N, C-alpha and C positions, 0 to 999 in steps of 0.2 A: 497457547499458554496450558501448564501443566499443573493441577493442585493434587499434593501428593500429603504425607504425614507432616504433622508440623515440624517435628524432629532433622527433617531433610529439608526444610525452608532453605536455607543458605543455600546449600549444593546446586539446589532445583533452581534457585533463582539464578547462580552465576554462570549455571549451563546454558538459561534460556537466555542471558546478557552477551556472556561473551562468544558464546556457539552458535546463535539463533537458529542452523541448521537443521542443527539437534532437533529442537521443538519442532520447525516444522517438515522437516523427514517424516514427525511422530503422527503427520495428521494425516501422513497418508494413507492410511488403513482405516480411516473415517471412510463411511459410506450413507450418502443419505437414504431415506428409504420411499421417497417420492417421486414417481415418475414426473416429467415435466408434461407442460399443456399438450407442446405438439412436437412431433421430432423432424428435425432438418436433415433431407438427405446431405450423406458424406458424399464427397467424391476424391481421388487419390489428389488431385491437385490442393486440396487444404490440407495437406499434410505437409510440411516443412521438409526438405532434403536435409540428411544429417551429414557433417563432417567425419571421417572416420578419426582424425588426426584433432586431439582436445590441446595443444600443446599451447598455443598464440591464437587471442583475439582475432577474427577476422569478418568481414562482409562481404556478401554477394549481393550486390546489386541487381534487380531482375527488371526494376520497369518505373524506376522513382529514382530522381535526381537528388545530389548529395542538398543537403542543410546548411546554408549560410553561413559561413566561418564567422566565429563568436572568438574574441579575446577574453579570456577571463583572468584575473590576478592569480599569482601564482602563492601569496600568504594571504593568509585569511585578513579581511577588511574589518574582521570582529571576533574577538573570544568573550563569550560570555564563561564564567568559573563557576559551576555547581558543582558542590560534591554530589549534591542528591538527584541529580537528572539521571534518568532511567535509559539503560540500554538496550532497552526492548525493539520490538518491531519499528517499522517503519510508519504504522499506522500510529504512532505515537508521537510523531512531529510534524507542524506544520504551520506553514510562513502564509500571513493573511494574504490576501490580494492585493493591497496597496504594500505589500512589502515591509508594512513599519514594523509589525511583529510577529515572534516565531513563538510558538504555544506548545510547550511538550509535558510529557510525564515525569514525574518526579515521586524519588522512594524517600518518604520519610524516616521509614524504618527497612534499614540495611537488609534483615531477613527477610522480609515482605516483599510482595510484589509493589509494583508503582501502585500509590494510593492517593495522589494529587495531581493536579495538571496546574504550572506555572507557565506565565507570559511574561515577555521578556519585550523591552523596547530595542529594538535593531539599529537605533540610532546611537544610543547609548550604551546600550547592553543592561540598561535596570531592569531588576523585575518590576512589574508594573501592579501585579496581585498574585497570590495564589489561591485555589479554589481546591478545598479541603474537603468537601463534603460527599466525597464520592468512597464507596465498597471497597475492598481489599485489592480489586485490582482495574486498574483503567485500561481500557482494552482499545478502544480508539478515539482521535483526535480530527475536526475537519471545520474550518472557516466556510460560512456562505459564500458564494460570488459575488455579493453585494456588499461584502465586508459589514454586515450588521451583527451577524450572529457567530458566535463560536457553539460550536455542539459537543458535545465530550459524552463516553459511554464507559458506564462500569458494571463491573458483575459482581453482585453478591452469591459468591457459593455455597452458603447457608443457607440461605432461603431460595435460590435457584432461580434468581432475580435478576436481568439488564435492565440497568435505568440510564436512558438519555435524556443530558439536560442541555435546554436550548438558552443561551446566555446571551445579555445583552455585550457586544465586542471593547467597548469601551469601560465597563466598569465591573464585567463578570457574574454581573447578578443575575438569578435564574428567573427566567421568563415564562417555559414550559417546561412540564417533565412528561418523560415520554417510557411506559413500562411496560415490560412481556414478561410473560414466564417461560425463560431458557432451559432445559435440562442439555448438561455439557456430556461430552463424548467420555465413555470408559475405555480406556486403551489396554491392550493385550497384556502389553508390561507394568501394568500397575497405574494408578491416576485417571485424573480425567484431565480431557485436553477441551478448552475454550477458546474461541476467538470471536471477535465482534468488525464490522465492519458499516462505515458509512459514507453516503455521498449524496449532495446536494445538485437538483438541478440547475440549468446554467441562469434560471430568473429568478433562482434562493426562495422558492416557493412551496417545493417539496422536498422531503429528506427520505431518500431509501437505506434501510438498513438489514444486516443478516447476521446471525449468530447461531455458529455450530450447524448452520443446514442448509439444505436449499433453497428454501424459502427467504423471500425478500417482503419487508413491510415498506409499504409506501404511507408515507406521513404527512397531512396538512401543516406546513409549518406554522401557519396562522393563526388553526384553529388547536394545533397539536393532538389532532385528531388522525386514529387509523383511516386510511381512504378505504384501502384496498390490500390483500398478500398476494404476491405474484408466485407463483411457484416455477423458478428456474431450471436449470439443467438436473441431473436426480444425485448429483454429489454435494457436498460442502463447499462453502461459497468461501474464497478466499479474500477477493476485493471486488470493490462496484465500482463504476465509472461511465457516467452519462453523456452522450455525444453532444457535441459543440450545438448542434440543433436542438439538440432537447427529446431528441426522436426516438433515439433507442437506450438501451440499458445494457452495459457488457458486463460482465460475470468472469470471471476465474475460477474453477476449483481443482479438488486436489488429486485428481487423476488427469490432470493433464488439459481438461478443454475450456476453452474461452468460448462463451455465448453471448450471442445478442438477442436480444428481446424487444418485439417491438412496442411502443409505448400505447398505442394509441389503442392496440387491438390486447396488447398481453402476452402476446402471441411467442414464441420463440421463432426467431426469423434466419440463423443461420447457427452452426456451432461448426467451431474448428479444433482439429485436434493437435496439439504443440509439443507432448511429451509426456511424462508419468505426475507430472504436479506442475502446478501451475499459479502466479503469482501478481504479478501488476499490468497495469491497463494505461493504454494512450489511445486517445482518438485524433488523426489529424483534424488542423483547426476547420476545414471543409467537410468536416464528418464522410470522409469518403475511404478513410483507411482506419485501419484498429491494430494497433499493435501489443502485444504480450508480451510478456516475460515468462520461460518455461524451465524447470529441471529437465534434461533428455533424458539420464540414466544416471543410475548407482551402480559404481562397482568398487565394493568394500570404503573405502576413504575418499574415493575421487569421485566427483560430482560435476559433471559435466551441466552447462547450462547454456541456454540460449534465448534468441529474439526473433521473434518473427512477426511481420506485419502482413495482412491482407485487404485485399479492395474488399468495401464492403457489399460491393451492388453484385460484382459477378462472382467472388467466393476463393478470386485466384490469389495466389501466394503472391507477394507484389517484392519484398525484402527478407533475408533470414541473414541474422550475424550469430554464428554459431563460434565453440570452440573457449567458452568461458569454463575454466577449471577452478574448480572447489573454491567459488564465489559467494559470499555467504548473501549477497543483493544487487540485482541488476533492476536500475532504479531509472524509466523512461521519465523526461520532461514532461508538463503537459501537454505539447504540441506535439511528443514524439519524435522530436529530431536530434538529440540529444539522450544518450545513455551515462549513465552513474557506476562505472562497478566500482564494488565496495566488498572488501572482504580486511576481518579485523586484524590480519597478518602483514596486509600490504599494503601499500600506498593507493589512494584514492585516484581512478582515472575517469574522465570526463571524455567520452567519444561522442564522433557524428554516426548517429544511428543509421546510416545508409552505405559510409565510404568503410566504418570502422578505423577511422582515422583519429589518432588521438588529440585534442583538443585541448588538453590540460592533464599535469598531474598533479594532486596536493600531496604531498609529503605528509599526511598523517593516517594512523591505523583509526578506523572507525567501525561502530557498529551497527549504523543505520543511516539514513540522511535523506533529505527531501529538498526537491527545488520550487522555486515561488511557482503560483501560476503563471507567471508571465516569463518564467524558463530565465530569468534574468539573475536572481539569486539561489543559492544551494548552498544547505546548512548540512553539516555533520555532528551526531553526536561521538564526542570521545569518551575518553577515560574523566571525568567529571569537569569536562567542558562541551560547550556548543559551539564549533565556530561558523566563520559565514564566509562564504567568498563570494565574486561580485563579478557579470561582464564587465566590460570596457564602458556598457552606456550606463550602468543601475548604478545607483548610489543607493545603497542602506541606510 
């Protein structure tokens, strides 16, 4: 996110909303100043082989079988109409583990950033409650895996303060408040960049957070206290994800690195290079592979992106899907089997992560989206709407 002069708020907001790639690209100039605890050795096999032609989405299977075929509804099973829905990044929309609720950032003032969080019922489309106790910028939303907590993060530019609220999912009532003083990054072209990310441990007892730096805060959910801080890879963190077995924490960074931290020791286990910028993460259910989405290069307005999967134990490149040109978001499902490809000016495509086969095309233009934790629902944010699709075995 970028904060500038108040007279430029509306233009700034529309750029961040309609062209999220612009705001994301700006962050690549940001660098962290702290070195990692340990440096993992890099081998050539850790570098994905990039295709030369970026015209058509494709995938090269190296050592992994295709995911099972899933049938998706062609039309939305539910449309939630709400003109205040924020068109911001994918960290500001999330589906509850039971698939019954979706939480998203909303903008009550169209000239400003998202300042509230609204929770909707995915059965009826009804708004259950709105959380209006945030500062001017809601930056991240996450449900705990046990479905009991909703974490929301907002940033107060005036006081340079990140606030994370742990809330009761049923009522929205704040149970605990976590705060950290955070200095945003100043960009050469003017203004400030800020982002934050949240990730729960599989047992819902620990919350990991990071904000515009390589530092990762480890919070005790029950006590609301900071247990320790981990020093990740040296660049600003894009997103965090804990492995299914709870043993590793993965982070992606603004210089295209994906880093694995062993949570028992706090040391970096491996670092993979995926491009010049990095975004989303998915672990396989058995915690044997990790997948990341990356920007490969920038050539004028052409921004090729790719997806790469590595074997965690050996460091070998297992699978790489390349040739995604000028796409705003590549969003993997939680199990890393399905990839949602989103561009504001094109239809949404769900692809088999390994084969590259198109599983379904949704005739909607979206700015961001999210899978449910079980991968059976997909939500997309469009102009004034949240639209929901389901696989044949899911009931929203």
